[in-house]
C-alpha positions, 0 to 999 in steps of 0.5 A: 755909320763910320768904320775904323780906317785902320781895320778897313786897310788891314789885309786890303790890297791897294788895287782897284781890281780887287774882287768883291766879297764872295756872294756879294758882288757880280761876276766880274768882266774879263780884262780888256785885250791890248787891241781893245785898249788901243780901240778905246782911245778917244772914247767917252764913258758914262757918268754915275749921276743922280740928283742931290748927291752928297759928293760928286767925284770928278776925275780928270779924264778916263784912261784907256782901261776905263774907256774899254770897260766902261768903269771909272778908275778901273785900271789895276793899281788905281787907288780910288776904290781902296781909298774910298772904302778905307775912308768910310765911303763904302762898307766894303771894297767895291770893284769898278764894275760895281760903280753904281752902288755908290749912288745908294750912298749918295755919291757919284762920278764924272770927269772934267774931260770925257775923252780917253787917253793913255795919259792925262798929259795928252789933254789940251788946256782948252779941253779942261776949260770946256769940261768945266762948262759942261760940268757946271751944267750938270751941277746946276741940274743935279745940285750935288752938295759937294764937288770933289776934283781928283787932281790939283793940276786939272782943277787949276787948268779948268778954273784958270788958277796958278795953284790950289791947296788940297781940301776945301776951296774958298769959293763955290761952284754953281752953289756946291762946296768945292773940294780938291783931292790928289789924283788917285792914279797909281802913277801919282807917286806923291801920294801913297794909299795911307795919305790918300785915305786921310784926305778922303776921310777928311772929306767924308767927315766934312760932309756927314 
């Protein structure tokens, strides 16, 4: 069942730290301290995976906030969870701590580079290439229908491309359809939430 994007966005705060509806979500963890964030540098984060996913979302790499909490796209201000909900991938706005709820609907999350940094600019090009190889092994094993990369630049680094357009790509990745979406980080000023929602919704409609 699809939900109207206008009604989903109405009265929704554009932040991934929004709380689940009363009585429908777990008790939320406290925010990490400055010391915990600093200690998270270089750490990895567990994927949210299952066989035969409809869409596997692939981020660039975990930020310090995500590595400290163990939750993908967890930093307040990241638009991944609000965009996902408003585009119809989830019936309600999920908190990052509820990330495994996505598996019930056939969606998962991974990263190209599983090394936490304060900024993706700290990553080396070789890390993207190595990350592509690791991701390829996961896709071969789990066979998702679509792999959606969240970040045009990261996708180009990983695949050795000079540029790429948003949306579905002409080739396949280990048999999966390939989609490219903008990086949903709050630092990406090129795409505000309404634009992200439209692009995420196009992906949802294409995979229904």
